[in-house]
C-alpha positions, 0 to 999 in steps of 0.5 A, spaced: 245 503 251 252 501 250 257 503 255 265 503 255 266 499 262 274 504 262 269 510 263 264 508 267 266 503 272 273 501 275 277 494 274 273 493 267 275 494 261 271 491 256 264 493 253 257 492 257 250 494 257 247 498 262 243 505 264 247 511 265 244 518 267 247 524 264 252 528 269 249 534 273 250 541 268 256 544 269 260 538 271 265 533 265 263 527 265 268 521 266 273 526 271 271 522 278 271 515 280 268 512 286 273 507 289 274 504 296 278 507 301 285 504 302 283 503 310 276 499 308 275 492 310 273 486 305 267 486 310 265 492 309 266 492 302 263 486 301 257 489 305 257 495 299 256 490 294 250 486 296 247 492 297 249 496 290 247 489 288 240 489 292 237 495 289 237 491 281 244 494 278 246 488 274 252 485 277 253 480 272 260 483 270 263 481 277 260 474 278 265 469 274 266 469 267 263 476 267 267 482 264 269 486 270 271 478 274 279 479 275 281 481 278 278 477 282 278 480 290 273 483 294 276 490 292 276 490 286 268 488 285 266 493 291 270 498 287 266 497 280 260 497 283 261 503 288 263 507 281 257 503 277 252 507 284 256 513 283 256 514 276 249 513 275 245 516 281 248 523 280 254 523 281 254 527 288 259 527 294 254 522 298 253 517 293 260 515 294 260 515 302 258 508 303 258 508 311 265 512 310 268 507 306 268 511 299 273 515 295 272 519 290 278 520 285 281 524 279 285 519 277 282 514 272 284 507 276 282 504 270 288 506 267 
């Protein structure tokens, strides 16, 4: 399925390929995003990247030359994978916890 990165993931604009599960009933799609907490360390965020990418998620977009590589920072790359995980795992609050390093926002961080 073709996805608009803006709608699904933080820190990335453009088109990509991926799998998306429908939102739970009663919740509109694209209204919440999972982003790193402001006080989350780069080390903790790198663990989030490693964890999500180890699940078989296509992390090529955040690798050099990928559509979501820039800005090239641990925080930006973590935001991408954390939100991707949240959006495709059912959009439950616990899907954005990441050992207390994630937070849900109602403001589109890509804008």
